[in-house]
C-alpha positions in Angstrom: -0.1 0.2 0.1 1.4 3.4 -1.0 2.5 6.0 1.5 5.5 8.2 2.8 8.4 8.0 5.1 7.6 9.1 8.7 4.4 10.2 10.1 2.2 8.7 12.9 -1.4 7.2 13.3 -3.2 9.1 16.0 -6.6 7.4 17.4 -9.1 8.5 14.7 -12.1 9.6 16.8 -14.4 9.8 13.6 -17.1 7.2 14.4 -19.3 9.8 16.0 -19.9 11.1 12.5 -18.7 9.0 10.0 -22.4 7.7 9.6 -24.1 10.8 9.7 -25.3 12.1 6.3 -24.5 15.9 5.6 -27.4 18.0 6.9 -28.0 21.6 6.1 -27.7 24.1 9.0 -30.3 26.5 9.9 -29.8 29.9 8.3 -28.3 32.2 11.0 -29.8 35.3 12.2 -26.4 37.4 11.6 -23.3 36.4 10.0 -19.9 38.1 10.1 -17.9 37.9 6.8 -14.4 38.9 7.1 -12.4 40.5 4.5 -9.7 38.2 4.5 -10.4 34.4 4.4 -7.4 33.6 2.2 -3.6 34.0 1.7 -2.9 36.9 -0.1 -4.2 40.6 0.0 -7.2 41.5 2.1 -10.7 42.6 0.2 -12.1 46.2 0.4 -15.6 46.2 1.3 -17.9 46.8 -1.7 -20.9 47.6 0.5 -21.8 50.2 3.1 -23.6 50.1 6.3 -27.4 50.1 5.8 -27.1 48.3 2.3 -29.4 45.6 1.3 -27.6 42.6 0.2 -28.5 39.3 -1.7 -27.3 35.7 -1.5 -24.2 35.4 -3.3 -23.7 39.2 -4.0 -19.9 40.2 -4.0 -19.3 42.2 -0.9 -15.6 42.4 -1.0 -12.8 42.1 -3.7 -9.1 43.4 -4.1 -7.3 44.1 -7.3 -4.3 42.0 -6.4 -3.7 38.5 -8.4 -3.4 36.4 -5.3 -6.4 37.4 -3.4 -10.2 36.3 -3.5 -13.4 37.8 -3.3 -16.1 37.4 -0.5 -19.7 37.2 -1.1 -22.8 37.5 1.3 -23.9 34.0 2.3 -27.6 35.4 3.4 -29.7 37.9 1.9 -30.3 41.0 4.6 -29.1 44.3 5.8 -25.3 45.5 6.4 -25.4 46.5 10.0 -21.8 47.0 10.6 -18.3 47.3 8.8 -15.9 46.9 11.7 -12.7 44.8 13.1 -14.3 41.6 14.3 -12.5 38.4 15.9 -11.2 36.1 13.6 -10.5 32.2 13.9 -6.8 33.0 13.5 -7.0 35.0 16.9 -6.8 38.4 15.6 -9.1 41.2 14.4 -10.2 41.5 10.8 -12.3 44.0 9.1 -15.6 42.1 8.6 -19.1 42.8 7.0 -21.6 42.2 9.7 -25.1 41.5 8.0 -28.5 40.7 9.8 -30.5 38.0 7.5 -34.1 39.0 6.5 -36.9 36.5 7.1 -36.9 35.3 3.6 -34.0 32.5 4.1 -33.1 32.9 0.6 -30.9 30.3 -1.1 -28.5 30.6 -4.1 -30.2 29.8 -7.3 -28.0 28.5 -10.0 -27.6 30.4 -13.2 -26.5 27.3 -15.2 -25.9 24.5 -15.7 -23.1 26.0 -18.1 -21.6 23.7 -20.9 -18.0 24.0 -19.6 -16.6 22.0 -22.4 -17.0 25.0 -24.4 -14.9 27.2 -22.0 -11.2 28.2 -22.4 -8.9 27.5 -19.4 -9.0 31.2 -18.9 -12.6 31.6 -18.8 -12.5 28.6 -16.1 -10.0 30.4 -14.0 -12.0 33.6 -14.2 -15.3 31.9 -13.2 -13.5 30.3 -10.2 -11.8 33.7 -9.3 -15.3 35.4 -9.5 -16.6 32.5 -7.1 -14.0 33.5 -4.5 -12.8 29.9 -4.2 -9.8 29.0 -2.0 -8.5 25.9 -1.0 -10.8 24.1 1.5 -8.5 21.9 3.1 -7.4 24.5 5.6 -4.5 26.6 3.9 -7.1 28.7 1.9 -5.0 29.6 -1.1 -6.6 31.4 -3.8 -7.8 28.5 -6.3 -7.6 30.4 -9.5 -3.7 31.5 -8.6 -3.4 27.5 -8.1 -4.5 26.6 -11.5 -2.2 29.1 -12.9 1.4 27.6 -13.1 4.2 29.8 -14.1 5.1 29.5 -17.7 7.8 26.8 -18.1 6.3 24.5 -15.4 3.6 22.7 -17.1 1.0 20.2 -15.1 1.2 16.9 -16.2 -1.0 15.1 -13.4 -3.7 16.4 -11.0 -4.1 14.8 -7.4 -7.4 14.9 -5.6 -6.9 14.4 -1.9 -9.5 12.3 -0.3 -7.3 11.4 2.6 -8.7 13.4 5.4 -6.1 12.2 7.7 -6.8 14.4 10.8 -8.7 12.7 13.6 -12.3 13.7 14.3 -13.1 15.0 10.7 -15.5 13.3 8.2 -16.8 16.0 6.1 -14.7 15.2 2.9 -15.5 11.5 3.7 -19.3 12.2 3.5 -18.8 14.4 0.2 -17.3 11.5 -1.5 -20.2 9.1 -0.4 -23.1 11.5 -1.2 -21.5 13.6 -4.2 -19.1 11.4 -6.0 -20.4 12.6 -9.6 -20.0 16.2 -8.7 -16.2 15.4 -7.5 -15.2 13.6 -10.4 -16.9 16.4 -12.8 -14.8 18.9 -10.7 -11.7 16.9 -11.3 -12.5 16.7 -14.9 -12.7 20.7 -15.0 -9.4 20.9 -13.2 -7.8 18.9 -16.0 -9.0 21.1 -18.7 -7.9 24.3 -16.8 -4.2 23.3 -16.2 -4.2 21.1 -19.6 -3.2 17.9 -17.7 -4.0 14.1 -19.0 -4.4 12.2 -15.7 -5.8 12.6 -12.4 -5.5 10.4 -9.3 -8.0 10.4 -6.3 -6.0 9.5 -3.1 -8.0 7.7 -0.2 -6.7 6.3 2.8 -7.5 2.7 3.5 -9.9 3.5 6.4 -12.6 4.8 3.8 -13.4 1.4 2.0 -17.2 2.6 1.1 -15.6 6.0 -0.4 -12.9 4.0 -2.2 -15.6 1.6 -3.9 -18.1 4.4 -4.7 -15.4 6.7 -6.3 -13.8 3.9 -8.3 -17.4 3.4 -9.5 -18.0 6.8 -10.5 -14.6 7.7 -11.9 -13.6 7.7 -15.6 -10.7 6.5 -17.5 -8.3 9.4 -17.0 -9.2 9.5 -13.1 -7.7 6.6 -11.1 -8.4 6.2 -7.4 -5.5 5.1 -5.3 -5.7 3.4 -2.0 -3.1 5.1 0.4 -2.0 3.6 3.9 -3.9 5.2 6.8 -1.4 7.5 8.4 -1.0 10.8 9.5 -0.3 13.4 7.7 -0.9 11.6 4.6 -3.1 14.4 2.9 -0.1 16.9 3.0 0.5 18.0 -0.5 4.2 16.8 -0.7 3.4 13.7 1.0 0.6 12.7 -1.0 2.9 13.5 -4.2 5.4 11.3 -2.8 3.2 8.4 -2.1 1.3 8.5 -5.2 3.7 9.7 -7.8 7.0 9.0 -6.2 8.1 12.5 -7.1 9.9 14.6 -4.5 8.9 18.4 -4.2 12.3 20.3 -3.7 13.2 22.4 -0.4 11.6 25.7 -0.8 9.4 24.5 -4.0 5.9 23.8 -4.7 4.0 20.9 -6.3 4.1 22.6 -9.9 7.9 22.3 -9.7 7.5 18.4 -10.2 4.4 18.9 -12.6 1.8 18.5 -10.0 -1.5 20.1 -8.8 -3.1 18.9 -5.8 -6.7 19.9 -4.7 -8.9 18.7 -1.8 -12.2 17.0 -2.7 -14.3 19.8 -1.0 -12.6 22.5 -3.3 -13.0 20.1 -6.3 -16.7 19.9 -5.5 -16.7 23.7 -5.3 -14.9 24.2 -8.3 -17.8 22.2 -10.2 -20.4 24.5 -8.6 -18.6 27.6 -9.5 -17.9 26.6 -13.3 -21.2 24.9 -14.1 -23.8 27.0 -11.9 -21.9 30.2 -11.3 -22.1 29.5 -7.4 -19.9 31.6 -5.3 -18.4 30.0 -2.1 -20.9 31.0 0.4 -21.3 27.6 2.2 -19.2 24.5 3.1 -19.2 21.2 4.7 -17.7 21.0 8.1 -17.7 18.4 11.1 -19.0 19.3 14.5 -17.8 17.1 16.8 -15.9 16.0 20.1 -17.0 14.7 23.7 -18.3 18.1 24.7 -20.7 18.1 21.7 -24.3 17.0 22.5 -25.3 15.7 18.9 -22.1 15.6 16.7 -22.9 16.3 12.7 -21.7 16.9 9.3 -23.1 20.5 8.6 -23.4 22.5 5.2 -22.9 25.7 6.8 -23.1 29.3 5.7 -19.7 31.2 5.5 -20.0 33.7 8.5 -22.0 31.6 10.7 -20.8 32.1 14.4 -19.3 29.2 16.4 -22.0 29.6 19.1 -24.7 29.4 16.6 -22.9 26.4 15.0 -22.7 24.8 18.6 -26.4 25.6 19.3 -27.4 23.8 16.0 -25.8 20.7 17.3 -27.7 20.7 20.8 -25.1 22.7 22.7 -22.4 21.5 24.9 -22.1 18.8 27.5 -19.4 17.4 29.9 -17.9 20.6 30.9 -15.7 21.1 27.6 -12.4 23.0 28.2 -11.4 23.6 24.7 -12.8 24.5 21.1 -10.5 24.0 18.2 -11.3 25.2 14.9 -10.1 22.5 12.3 -8.6 19.1 13.6 -6.8 18.3 16.6 -3.2 18.3 14.9 -3.1 21.4 12.8 -6.5 23.2 14.1 -6.3 26.4 16.3 -7.8 26.8 19.7 -10.5 29.5 19.9 -10.6 32.1 22.8 -14.1 32.9 22.0 -17.4 31.4 20.4 -18.0 34.9 18.9 -15.9 34.0 15.9 -17.2 33.2 12.4 -16.9 30.3 10.1 -14.9 31.0 7.1 -13.9 29.4 4.1 -10.9 27.4 5.4 -12.9 26.0 8.3 -13.1 22.2 8.0 -14.3 21.4 11.4 -15.3 22.5 14.8 -14.1 20.1 17.8 -15.5 20.6 21.3 -13.1 18.7 23.8 -13.5 17.7 27.4 -10.9 18.5 30.0 -9.8 14.9 29.5 -9.3 15.3 25.7 -7.6 18.6 25.8 -5.3 18.1 28.8 -1.5 18.7 28.2 1.0 16.9 30.2 4.1 19.3 31.7 7.0 19.1 29.1 10.1 17.3 30.4 13.9 17.6 29.3 14.5 15.9 25.8 15.8 12.5 26.0 17.5 12.3 22.8 15.2 9.3 21.6 15.0 10.5 17.9 11.4 9.6 17.7 10.6 12.8 16.4 13.2 12.5 13.7 11.9 9.2 12.7 8.3 10.5 12.4 9.0 13.9 10.6 7.7 13.5 7.1 9.8 16.7 6.1 13.1 14.8 7.0 13.9 17.5 9.6 15.5 17.3 13.1 12.6 18.6 15.3 14.4 18.1 18.6 17.4 20.1 17.5 15.3 22.9 15.9 13.3 23.1 19.3 16.6 23.4 21.2 17.7 26.3 19.1 14.3 28.1 18.9 14.0 28.0 22.8 17.6 29.6 23.1 16.8 32.2 20.4 19.2 30.7 17.7 17.0 31.4 14.9 19.9 31.4 12.3 20.7 27.8 13.2 17.1 27.1 12.9 17.1 28.2 9.5 20.2 26.6 8.8 18.7 23.3 9.7 15.9 23.7 7.4 13.2 25.0 9.7 11.5 26.7 6.9 10.7 23.4 5.3 8.4 22.3 8.4 4.8 21.6 7.3 3.8 22.3 11.1 1.8 18.8 11.1 2.3 18.2 14.6 3.7 14.7 14.3 6.8 15.6 16.4 5.0 16.9 19.4 2.3 14.1 19.3 5.0 11.5 19.3 7.3 13.2 21.7 7.6 11.1 25.0 8.7 13.9 26.8 5.7 15.9 25.6 8.0 18.7 24.2 6.1 21.6 22.3 8.3 21.2 19.6 5.9 22.4 16.5 5.2 25.4 18.9 9.1 26.2 19.2 9.2 25.6 15.4 6.4 28.1 14.5 8.0 30.9 16.8 11.5 30.2 15.1 9.7 30.6 11.5 7.8 33.6 12.6 10.7 35.4 13.8 12.9 34.6 10.5 10.1 35.7 8.3 10.0 38.9 10.5 13.8 39.4 10.3 13.3 38.9 6.2 10.8 41.7 6.1 
């Protein structure tokens, strides 16, 4: 079974939602739409306080190439444009909209015959829809589909691994909308003029593997991958499926590959075929602190407090709420933050689940070295970061770290290695600026 060097296999914790079909969440009374939900330049508001907006209306945009417009996920009245708490734990300029009672939904304009569209027209539709990577990175999709001249893409990989514990939204998408995912993959192939696509799925999803194989077409092959974290990381996925290694500091297009998450692939289909902007997404709400775990189709801008209420509220005295998965997600300091485009899950964890042991001195066991999928020396990088020796961190390749968290997870001394590495990367980036 194909895989990559290193990694770990954390407890999966997926049973609570694995067999729960995707359910549409209720329309919130108020949404908060941040003007930056993506890597790149933030958007400028296109509306003002007091304006009436419709579902799918563009309310923010930027002139920069590396950016993505944002749209209203409800119909209603703009009641504020102001800085608001963001899942990345900072204040971001946001448009606050009070939804009206009509509970409008987006009406498709299509279907469009995308076979007649040129690659540039496909990219333009994707850009206008505000698509970004839904796996968490939130890189603007139209940019990703525009490789530099001289670096052609010959292979597309659709990431259906969903290797983070707890999360099952991508799994459910593959079970419930396989045809739309395959059509999205074909649109990507045309956009980048590639000839072959692979859908990578971990072996713990046999039902999705069988269904996607039944739905796939001759130029789209389903590949079964070993169940191991972080199997869904771009570079590790490329290594496992194609045995190509992305160079240090490089990107997938350096080896002729483009990788898209299954949720993004589904959204690409909606944008190109139906002219549907990215105004909602599927997320998993789970954890021992949530009363009724679920996979929900949620409007962008829904507050975490509304989402948790949708799932019956909390129980078992939860002590931590994480947006994303437990390995790479971010703990939230308030429930007054919105779901954004890159939100894949919301975990409500009990004190026992979230408890961190006190770190001890490194025992030089090298487990973090064996587990690192980026071939780094996490223990050494952590020691250098603690002592402020950031030049040494850079010399030993800290910028190649994918921040997967495997080193911290498997460290018997419970050293906060990924946090120290993040500190070093942030300091190096600041000095370079």
